[in-house]
C-alpha angles and dihedrals in degrees: 000000000000123000090249091053091049092049090050092051091050092047093053090054095041098051096098132106086216093067107082094174110036092166088074090058090052091050092051100036092108087067095058109146094011125152119229141193122211110228148134117284114245122163152081123341098310145310134214134229108256090222107046103003094242109166123250115200142137096241122088120246133128114291095010113140117222099180137023145126120313133191134172117255134176090273099042132272118001120200135211123189121233094255095051092044092052093044099043107030095094095043093049100034095240119175135192121236 
């Protein structure tokens, strides 16, 4: 897909007064139509939300996510925080398994 095609796809999703943070949609657009499971994060060092880049980790610090929505991608598990999932699920057609 060309950069112009991608920009057009993003623009058609983003044109909505109900989307206060369209940059998160652009970050997560590659997961359009994905299926997720809600679960606790357990893993390596850490992961990031594909929408807003919130950090998932096992250690306790302010703003660290300990559970969220996970899906399988080409490079392994991809994570979405609760807020991004709730805000973006309708725009991106996300479903729960």
